[in-house]
MIPAMAR-275821 format. One record per residue: residue in three letters; residue number from 0; x, y, z of N, C-alpha, C, O, CB in turn. Coordinates in Angstrom, 1 decimal. Glycine has a CB too. Example, Ala and Ser with C-alpha at 12.3 -4.5 7.8 and 13.67 -1.06 7.14 Angstrom:
<nodes>
- type	seq	n.u	n.v	n.w	ca.u	ca.v	ca.w	c.u	c.v	c.w	o.u	o.v	o.w	cb.u	cb.v	cb.w
- ALA	0	13.2	-5.7	7.8	12.3	-4.5	7.8	13.2	-3.3	7.8	14.2	-3.3	8.5	11.3	-4.5	9.0
- SER	1	12.8	-2.2	7.1	13.7	-1.1	7.1	12.9	0.0	7.9	13.4	1.1	8.0	14.1	-0.6	5.7
</nodes>
This chain:
<nodes>
- type	seq	n.u	n.v	n.w	ca.u	ca.v	ca.w	c.u	c.v	c.w	o.u	o.v	o.w	cb.u	cb.v	cb.w
- MET	0	-11.8	0.6	-7.2	-10.6	1.4	-6.9	-9.4	0.5	-6.9	-9.5	-0.6	-6.3	-10.8	2.2	-5.6
- ASP	1	-8.4	0.9	-7.4	-7.1	0.1	-7.5	-6.2	0.6	-6.4	-5.9	1.7	-6.3	-6.5	0.1	-8.8
- LEU	2	-5.7	-0.4	-5.6	-4.7	-0.1	-4.6	-3.5	-1.0	-5.0	-3.6	-2.2	-5.0	-5.2	-0.4	-3.1
- VAL	3	-2.4	-0.4	-5.3	-1.3	-1.1	-5.9	-0.1	-0.9	-5.0	0.2	0.2	-4.5	-0.9	-0.6	-7.3
- TYR	4	0.6	-2.0	-4.6	1.8	-2.0	-3.9	2.9	-2.4	-4.9	2.8	-3.3	-5.7	1.8	-2.9	-2.7
- GLU	5	4.0	-1.7	-4.8	5.2	-2.1	-5.5	6.3	-2.4	-4.4	6.5	-1.6	-3.6	5.7	-1.1	-6.6
- THR	6	6.9	-3.6	-4.5	7.9	-3.9	-3.5	9.0	-4.7	-4.2	8.8	-5.2	-5.3	7.3	-4.8	-2.4
- THR	7	10.1	-4.7	-3.6	11.3	-5.3	-4.2	11.1	-6.7	-4.6	11.4	-7.1	-5.8	12.5	-5.2	-3.3
- ASP	8	10.6	-7.6	-3.7	10.4	-9.0	-4.1	9.4	-9.5	-3.1	9.6	-9.7	-1.9	11.7	-9.8	-4.0
- LEU	9	8.2	-9.9	-3.6	7.2	-10.5	-2.8	7.5	-11.9	-2.3	6.8	-12.4	-1.5	5.8	-10.5	-3.5
- ASN	10	8.6	-12.4	-2.8	9.0	-13.7	-2.3	9.9	-13.6	-1.0	10.2	-14.6	-0.4	9.8	-14.5	-3.4
- LEU	11	10.4	-12.5	-0.7	11.3	-12.3	0.5	10.3	-12.2	1.7	9.4	-11.4	1.6	12.2	-11.0	0.4
- PRO	12	10.6	-12.9	2.7	9.7	-13.0	3.9	9.3	-11.6	4.5	8.2	-11.4	4.7	10.3	-13.8	5.0
- LEU	13	10.3	-10.7	4.6	9.9	-9.4	5.2	9.0	-8.6	4.3	8.0	-8.0	4.8	11.2	-8.5	5.4
- PHE	14	9.2	-8.5	3.0	8.4	-7.8	2.1	7.0	-8.4	2.0	6.0	-7.7	1.9	9.0	-7.7	0.8
- LEU	15	7.0	-9.8	1.9	5.7	-10.5	1.9	4.9	-10.2	3.1	3.7	-10.0	3.0	5.9	-12.0	1.7
- PHE	16	5.5	-10.2	4.3	4.9	-9.9	5.5	4.3	-8.5	5.5	3.1	-8.3	5.9	5.8	-10.1	6.7
- GLN	17	5.1	-7.5	5.1	4.7	-6.2	5.1	3.5	-6.0	4.2	2.5	-5.3	4.5	5.8	-5.2	4.7
- TYR	18	3.5	-6.6	3.0	2.4	-6.5	2.1	1.2	-7.1	2.6	0.1	-6.5	2.6	2.8	-7.2	0.7
- GLU	19	1.3	-8.4	3.2	0.1	-9.1	3.7	-0.5	-8.4	4.9	-1.7	-8.3	5.0	0.5	-10.5	4.0
- LYS	20	0.4	-7.8	5.8	-0.1	-7.1	6.9	-0.9	-5.9	6.5	-2.0	-5.6	7.0	1.0	-6.7	7.9
- LEU	21	-0.4	-5.1	5.6	-1.1	-3.9	5.1	-2.4	-4.3	4.4	-3.4	-3.6	4.6	-0.2	-3.1	4.2
- GLN	22	-2.4	-5.3	3.7	-3.6	-5.8	3.0	-4.7	-6.1	4.0	-5.8	-5.7	3.8	-3.3	-7.0	2.1
- VAL	23	-4.3	-6.9	5.0	-5.3	-7.3	6.1	-5.8	-6.1	6.8	-7.0	-5.9	7.0	-4.6	-8.3	7.1
- ASP	24	-4.9	-5.2	7.2	-5.3	-3.9	7.9	-6.3	-3.1	7.1	-7.3	-2.6	7.6	-4.1	-3.1	8.3
- LEU	25	-6.0	-3.0	5.8	-6.9	-2.2	4.9	-8.2	-2.9	4.6	-9.2	-2.3	4.5	-6.2	-1.9	3.6
- GLN	26	-8.2	-4.2	4.5	-9.4	-5.0	4.2	-10.3	-4.9	5.4	-11.5	-5.0	5.3	-9.1	-6.4	3.8
- ASP	27	-9.8	-4.8	6.6	-10.6	-4.7	7.8	-11.4	-3.4	7.7	-12.6	-3.4	8.2	-9.7	-4.6	9.1
- GLN	28	-10.9	-2.4	7.1	-11.6	-1.1	7.0	-12.3	-0.9	5.7	-13.4	-0.2	5.6	-10.7	0.0	7.3
- PHE	29	-11.8	-1.5	4.6	-12.3	-1.3	3.3	-12.4	-2.6	2.6	-11.6	-3.0	1.8	-11.4	-0.3	2.5
- SER	30	-13.5	-3.3	2.8	-13.7	-4.7	2.4	-13.8	-4.8	0.8	-13.5	-5.9	0.3	-14.8	-5.3	3.0
- ASP	31	-14.1	-3.7	0.2	-14.3	-3.8	-1.3	-13.1	-3.5	-2.1	-13.1	-3.5	-3.3	-15.4	-2.9	-1.7
- LEU	32	-12.0	-3.2	-1.5	-10.8	-2.8	-2.2	-10.2	-4.0	-3.0	-10.3	-5.1	-2.5	-9.7	-2.2	-1.2
- GLU	33	-9.6	-3.7	-4.1	-8.9	-4.7	-4.9	-7.4	-4.4	-4.7	-6.9	-3.2	-4.8	-9.3	-4.6	-6.4
- PHE	34	-6.6	-5.4	-4.4	-5.2	-5.3	-4.1	-4.4	-5.9	-5.2	-4.8	-7.0	-5.7	-4.8	-5.9	-2.7
- GLU	35	-3.3	-5.3	-5.5	-2.4	-5.9	-6.5	-0.9	-5.7	-6.0	-0.5	-4.6	-5.8	-2.6	-5.3	-7.9
- GLY	36	-0.2	-6.8	-5.8	1.2	-6.7	-5.4	2.1	-6.8	-6.7	1.9	-7.7	-7.5	1.6	-7.7	-4.4
- ILE	37	2.9	-5.9	-6.9	3.8	-5.9	-8.1	5.3	-6.0	-7.6	5.8	-5.0	-7.1	3.6	-4.6	-9.0
- PRO	38	5.9	-7.1	-7.9	7.3	-7.3	-7.6	8.1	-6.3	-8.4	7.8	-6.2	-9.6	7.8	-8.7	-7.7
- THR	39	9.1	-5.7	-7.9	10.0	-4.9	-8.6	11.5	-5.4	-8.4	12.3	-4.7	-7.8	9.9	-3.4	-8.2
- PRO	40	11.8	-6.5	-9.0	13.1	-7.1	-8.7	14.3	-6.3	-9.3	15.4	-6.5	-8.9	13.2	-8.5	-9.3
- GLN	41	14.0	-5.4	-10.3	15.1	-4.6	-10.8	15.5	-3.5	-9.9	16.6	-2.8	-10.1	14.7	-4.1	-12.2
- ARG	42	14.8	-3.3	-8.8	15.1	-2.2	-7.9	15.2	-2.8	-6.5	14.6	-3.9	-6.2	14.1	-1.1	-7.9
- SER	43	15.9	-2.1	-5.6	16.1	-2.6	-4.3	15.5	-1.6	-3.3	15.6	-0.4	-3.4	17.5	-2.9	-3.9
- GLY	44	14.8	-2.2	-2.2	14.3	-1.3	-1.1	13.0	-0.6	-1.4	12.7	0.3	-0.6	15.4	-0.4	-0.8
- LEU	45	12.3	-1.0	-2.4	11.0	-0.3	-2.6	9.9	-0.9	-1.8	9.8	-2.1	-1.6	10.6	-0.3	-4.1
- PHE	46	9.0	0.0	-1.3	7.7	-0.4	-0.8	6.8	0.8	-1.0	6.7	1.7	-0.2	7.8	-0.8	0.8
- GLU	47	6.1	0.8	-2.2	5.3	1.9	-2.6	3.8	1.5	-2.5	3.5	0.4	-2.8	5.7	2.3	-4.1
- VAL	48	3.0	2.5	-2.2	1.6	2.2	-2.2	0.9	3.3	-3.1	1.1	4.5	-2.9	1.0	2.3	-0.8
- GLU	49	0.2	2.9	-4.1	-0.5	3.8	-5.0	-2.0	3.5	-4.9	-2.4	2.3	-4.8	0.0	3.6	-6.5
- ILE	50	-2.7	4.5	-5.0	-4.2	4.4	-5.1	-4.6	5.1	-6.3	-4.4	6.3	-6.5	-4.9	5.0	-3.8
- ASN	51	-5.2	4.4	-7.2	-5.7	4.9	-8.5	-4.6	5.7	-9.2	-4.8	6.7	-9.8	-6.9	5.8	-8.4
- GLY	52	-3.4	5.1	-9.2	-2.2	5.7	-9.9	-1.5	6.8	-9.1	-0.5	7.4	-9.6	-2.7	6.3	-11.1
- LYS	53	-2.0	7.2	-7.9	-1.4	8.3	-7.1	-0.6	7.6	-6.0	-1.1	6.8	-5.2	-2.5	9.2	-6.5
- LEU	54	0.7	8.0	-5.9	1.6	7.5	-4.9	1.2	8.2	-3.6	1.3	9.4	-3.4	3.1	7.8	-5.3
- VAL	55	0.9	7.3	-2.6	0.5	7.8	-1.3	1.5	7.4	-0.2	1.4	7.9	0.9	-0.9	7.4	-0.9
- HIS	56	2.3	6.4	-0.5	3.3	6.0	0.5	4.5	5.5	-0.2	4.4	4.7	-1.2	2.7	4.9	1.5
- SER	57	5.7	5.9	0.2	6.9	5.5	-0.5	8.1	5.3	0.5	8.5	6.2	1.1	7.3	6.5	-1.6
- LYS	58	8.5	4.0	0.6	9.7	3.8	1.5	10.9	4.5	0.9	11.7	5.0	1.6	9.9	2.2	1.6
- LYS	59	11.0	4.4	-0.4	12.1	5.1	-1.1	12.2	6.6	-0.8	13.3	7.1	-0.7	12.0	4.8	-2.6
- ASN	60	11.0	7.2	-0.7	11.0	8.7	-0.5	11.0	9.0	1.0	10.8	10.2	1.4	9.8	9.3	-1.2
- GLY	61	11.2	8.0	1.9	11.4	8.3	3.3	10.3	7.9	4.2	10.4	8.2	5.4	11.6	9.7	3.4
- ASP	62	9.2	7.3	3.7	8.1	6.9	4.5	8.4	5.6	5.3	7.7	5.4	6.3	6.8	6.8	3.7
- GLY	63	9.3	4.8	4.8	9.6	3.6	5.5	8.5	2.6	5.2	7.7	2.7	4.4	9.8	3.8	7.0
- HIS	64	8.5	1.5	6.0	7.5	0.5	5.9	6.3	1.0	6.7	6.4	2.0	7.5	7.9	-0.9	6.5
- VAL	65	5.1	0.5	6.4	3.9	0.9	7.1	3.9	0.1	8.5	3.3	-1.0	8.6	2.6	0.5	6.3
- ASP	66	4.6	0.7	9.4	4.9	0.0	10.7	4.3	0.7	11.9	4.7	0.4	13.0	6.3	-0.2	10.8
- ASN	67	3.4	1.7	11.7	2.8	2.3	12.8	1.4	2.9	12.4	1.1	3.0	11.2	3.7	3.4	13.5
- GLU	68	0.6	3.2	13.4	-0.8	3.7	13.1	-0.8	5.0	12.3	-1.7	5.2	11.4	-1.5	4.0	14.4
- GLU	69	0.2	5.9	12.5	0.2	7.1	11.7	0.4	6.9	10.2	-0.3	7.5	9.4	1.4	8.0	12.2
- LYS	70	1.2	6.0	9.9	1.4	5.6	8.5	0.2	4.9	7.9	-0.2	5.2	6.8	2.7	4.7	8.3
- LEU	71	-0.4	4.0	8.7	-1.6	3.4	8.2	-2.7	4.4	8.1	-3.5	4.3	7.1	-2.0	2.3	9.2
- ASP	72	-2.9	5.3	9.0	-3.9	6.3	8.9	-3.7	7.2	7.7	-4.7	7.5	7.0	-3.9	7.2	10.2
- LYS	73	-2.5	7.5	7.3	-2.3	8.3	6.1	-2.8	7.6	4.9	-3.4	8.2	4.0	-0.7	8.6	6.0
- ILE	74	-2.5	6.3	4.8	-3.0	5.5	3.7	-4.5	5.4	3.7	-5.2	5.5	2.7	-2.4	4.1	3.6
- CYS	75	-5.1	5.1	4.9	-6.6	5.0	5.0	-7.2	6.3	4.6	-8.3	6.3	4.0	-6.9	4.7	6.5
- ASN	76	-6.7	7.5	5.0	-7.2	8.8	4.6	-7.2	8.9	3.1	-8.1	9.5	2.5	-6.5	9.9	5.3
- ALA	77	-6.1	8.5	2.5	-6.0	8.5	1.0	-7.1	7.6	0.3	-7.6	8.0	-0.7	-4.6	8.1	0.5
- VAL	78	-7.3	6.5	0.9	-8.4	5.6	0.4	-9.7	6.2	0.5	-10.5	6.2	-0.4	-8.4	4.2	1.2
- GLU	79	-10.0	6.8	1.7	-11.3	7.5	1.9	-11.5	8.6	0.9	-12.6	8.8	0.4	-11.4	8.0	3.3
- ALA	80	-10.4	9.4	0.7	-10.5	10.5	-0.3	-10.8	10.0	-1.7	-11.6	10.6	-2.4	-9.2	11.4	-0.2
- ALA	81	-10.1	8.9	-2.0	-10.4	8.3	-3.4	-11.8	7.8	-3.5	-12.4	7.9	-4.6	-9.3	7.2	-3.7
- LEU	82	-12.3	7.2	-2.4	-13.7	6.7	-2.5	-14.7	7.9	-2.6	-15.6	7.8	-3.4	-14.0	5.9	-1.2
- LYS	83	-14.4	9.0	-1.9	-15.3	10.2	-2.0	-15.2	10.7	-3.4	-16.3	11.0	-4.0	-14.9	11.3	-1.0
- GLU	84	-14.0	10.8	-4.0	-13.9	11.3	-5.3	-14.6	10.4	-6.4	-15.2	10.9	-7.3	-12.4	11.3	-5.7
- ALA	85	-14.7	9.1	-6.1	-15.3	8.2	-7.0	-16.9	8.2	-6.7	-17.6	7.5	-7.5	-14.8	6.8	-6.9
- GLY	86	-17.3	8.9	-5.7	-18.7	8.9	-5.4	-19.2	7.7	-4.6	-20.4	7.4	-4.6	-19.5	9.0	-6.6
- ASN	87	-18.3	7.0	-3.9	-18.7	5.8	-3.1	-18.8	6.2	-1.6	-19.1	5.4	-0.8	-17.7	4.7	-3.2
</nodes>
């Protein structure tokens, strides 16, 4: 399963921290996930999370950063649903 983050710049400390924290949180629950961070320098303020091509979290669309349990749970539920769909 592919879990993709798109963020403005993975070299900026805040975005790198957000990306790494989310990756660690998700790896604690789903050790077999593959992560890919995609810098989006042509845009500003993005922090998007896609699972198998489906957008499940978008700072641009009002979700903000993944900075509380509710937001993390939403992403975890989407991962679980994708795993079920894939038969895992």
